[in-house]
N, C-alpha and C positions, 0 to 999 in steps of 0.2 A: 803438091799433089792434092787434088780436090777429091773430097769424099762425096760420093754420090748422095743425092738428097734422100733417096729411100733408106739408105743406111743411117743417115742422121735421124730420121724420124723413128726408125726401129730402135736405135740405141737410146734415144730420149725416152721412149716408152718403157724400155727395159730398166733404165736407171730409176725413173719415177716409180714404176711398179715394184722394183726391188726395195726402195726406201719405204714405201707404204707397207709392203709385206713385213719388212724387218721391224717396223714400229708397231705393227698391230698383230703380230703373229701370236702373242699370248693374251690378247684382249678377248673378253667374253661379251659379245654384243646381244646375247639372248637372255642372260640372267639379269633381272632388274636390280638396281642398287639397294643396299640396306637402308632402313629408315634413319639410322644414325648418321649415315653418310649424307642423306638428303638434308637432314636437319643441320648438319655442319656446313653444307654448301649454302643453305638458305641464310643461316646466321652470318656467314662471311659476306654474302652479297648485300644483305640489309645493312650491315655495319659499314660497308664501303659506300652505300648510297647516303646514309646519314652523315658520314664524314664529308661527303662532297657537297652537302647542303641541299640534297634533294630528298625530302621526307617521303616515306612510303605510305603515310596515311592518306585517306581520301578526303579528309576534312580541311586540307590546306586551302587557304584563300589566295587567289591569283594576285600578283602585283600588277601595276600598270604595265601593259605590254604582254609579252608571252612568258615571262619568267614566273615561277611559282614561289610564293613566300610561305614559309612554314608558320603555322599557327599553333601556339602553345596551348594545350588543353589543360585548364586549371580545374582540378577536382576539389570541391569544397570540403574542408575538414569537418568531420562529424562533431556536433556540439558536445562539449564535455561538461560533466557535472562533478564538482568536487565532492568526494565521498568522505573526506577526512581520514583520521586514523582509525581504521576498523578494528584494530587490536585493543583500543582503549575502551573501557566499559562506558556505555552511554549513560547520560542522565535522563531523568524522567521527562525533562522538558526539551530533549534533544530536537534539533532542527526547528525550534520555535522561532529562531532568528531569521528564518527563510520565508516567513509568512508573507512578507512584502513582495516576494517573487511570484506569488499567486499559486492557486491550487494546481494548475497544470504542471508547474515546476515540481511541486511536491509529489504529484502522481508519478512523474517520470523518475524522480529520485527514489521513491519507494520501490518501483518496479526494478530499477537498476540494482538497488541493494539486495532485493530478493533474488535476482539472477546471480549475484555474487555469493549467495549463501549467507549473507549477514542478516539472518531472519529477525533477530531481536531489534536491530536497527530499522529493518524494513517495517516491522510492526509499529515502531515509534513514528516513522515517516508517514505511514498510512493514517495514524491518529492525528498527525498535524494537518492532514488534509481536512479532517472533520472539524478541528477546533481552532485552526489558525486563521480562518477567514471565510469568505463567502465561496460556496461551491455550488456547481449546478447539480441537478438531480443525478445525472449519469456519474459524475465524479464521486458524489456521496455514496451511491450504490456500490460503485467499484471499491471504495475504501472499506465499507462495511463488510462486504463479502471477503475481502482480503484479511481483515482483522479476525473474522470468524475462522478462516482457514489457518492463520498463523497462531492463534491461541492454542491450537491443538498440537503444534509442532515443537516450538522451543520450550525450555523449562519455564516455570512460573517466574514472574518478575521477582528479582531478589529484593525483598523488603527488609532484610536484616538490618540495614543501616538507616531505615526510615521508620520513625515511630508511627504506629497506626493511630488514627484520629478517632477517639470515641464519640459515637453518636447514639442517640436513643430513638428507637422506633416505638411510637405510642399507638395504642389501639383502644377505642372505646366501643363497648358493645353491651347488650343485655346479658344477664347472668347465665342464661341457658347457652347463648352463642359463645360466651367467654370460655366456657368449659371445653368446647370443641376447638376454639380459636388458639388456645395457648400453644399446643405442640406445633401447629402449622405455622404460627407466627415466628416461633423460634427457628423453624426450618428456613423460612424466608430470610431471617437475619443472617444465617450462615451463608445462604446463597448470595446475599448482597455483599458480604465480605469477600467471597470468591470472585464475584463479578468485578469488584474494585481491585483485584489482585492483592488483597491484604492491606490496602491503604486505609480502610475503615475497620473499626471494631464496633460492631452493632450489638447493643443490648435492647431488650424488649421490656416495655412497661405496659401492662394491661390495666385498663380502667373499667371494670364491670359496673353496670348500673346497680344501685342499691335497691331499686324497686324489683319486687318479685312478680309484678303484674306482667302477664304475657300479652304483648301487643299482637293485634291481628295483622296478617300479611307477612311478606318477607322480612327477615331480621336485618336491620341496618348495622353497618360497621364503619366507624370513623377512624382515619389514619392520619398521622402527622409525624414529622421528625423534629427533634431539637438536639442541641448539644448535650453533653453529658452532665454539665453543671447546672446550677440554678440560675434563673434569669438569663438564659442564653437565647440566641436567635432561634426562631421556629419557622418552619415552613407553613404554608396554608394547610387547612384541614380539608380532606376529601373523604366523602362517604360513598359507599356502595351497598347494595342489598345482596344478601347471600342468595344466589340462585339455587344452589344445592350443596351438600357437603363435599361432593366430588369436584365442584368447580371453585371451592373456597381458596385453594392454593393458587390457582391461576388468577383469580380476582384480586388477591392480595398483591401478587407481583405486578400486575397491570397498574393497580392504583399506586403502588410504591414508585413505579417508573414515572407515572404522570406527576406525582409530587416532586420528584427530583427534577424532571424536565422543566416543570413550571418554575421551580425555585431558581434553576440555573438560567432560564430565559430572562428573568427579571433582575438577577443579582450579580451577574458576572459579565466580564468583557467578551466572553466567548459566545458564539451563537448557540441557541438552544439545540440539544441533541435532536437528531432526525426522529420524526414521529414513528410509532410502531405501525408496521404494515398489517393489513388485514390478515388474520390467521397466523401471524408470526408468534413463535414461542416467546413469551415475555422474558424468560430467563436469557434466551439468546439476545434479545433486545438490550437488556441491562448489560450484557457482557460485550456487546459490539458497538452500540450507539453512543456510549459514554466513554470517553478516553480516560486513561489513568490520571493524566494531568487534571482533568476536570473532576474526577472523583475526589482527588486531593483538595481541589478548590472548594468543592461542595462541603467536605468535612471542615475545612478551615472557616468557611462561612458560618457554620452552625456553632462552632466552639467559641466564637467571640461574644462578649456580653451584648445584650440587646440595648439599643439606644432608646431614648425617651419616646421617640416617634415610631418605634417598632413594636408591634404587638407580640406579647409573649403568651402563648397559648397555655391556659391553665387546664387542670383536670376537668372533664365534663361534670356538670352539676348532676347530682342524683335526682332521679325522677320519683 
């Protein structure tokens, strides 16, 4: 028995339509899929593409022919700087062994230590920028500003295990000037001790002129440093004229810095401290331009006995 063609077509349509209706009767074609579902499908598709050797990145280089060859993108590792054991108390000369790596390395090291909160070590690393080798002006300025900032944050350097080196600050002046000079000179001695973080113990020795004659013009004051004992090494002698009683404190500090800078520039392996900028507070200069290691070296230089070819400054002759 043959089935008429119209019935065949009708039955085929009914069967196909019934299957489609049964399979999609609960499907929702209007509501968009959830983001989580889309992410799941995307991850599954990307995974299958990578496993089949077809990368999804657009940076693949083509092989000879029509096949695409995957290119491995190598991300360079960030340069690492060894910080050492940060829990260990640092020494006064910490990071001095890295001077051969250059000032740029020390600047990066100091910044990294500061970011890690190791402020005492960061302070030492910034000091090494200044005294461990040649620095350009920008690096020197960066280190000085960092030292000024860090001096206010961490506790003072622990000098309990380090004996302070005694040095003597000498001043020669006329009798009238000497009376005004005594108290201010003592004040600058304490400020020098503070600037050196307690590494120096500064005593004052005043040498007033025996003459009572009052000279015309501004009164001169002569300054120099020696060790605490007899016949010890001396710095050069620098003189200045007193502009006014109000400027005497600043004049003393400026001259003391110049004496120390000149002595270090001629007598140590380290470069001379940065010069004082115009208008800069001389006490800030003493506290930031001279590192603690160099302060200690300055004291050690003065405490040794003078050699035959070294001049030992005597007390000024009376006039």
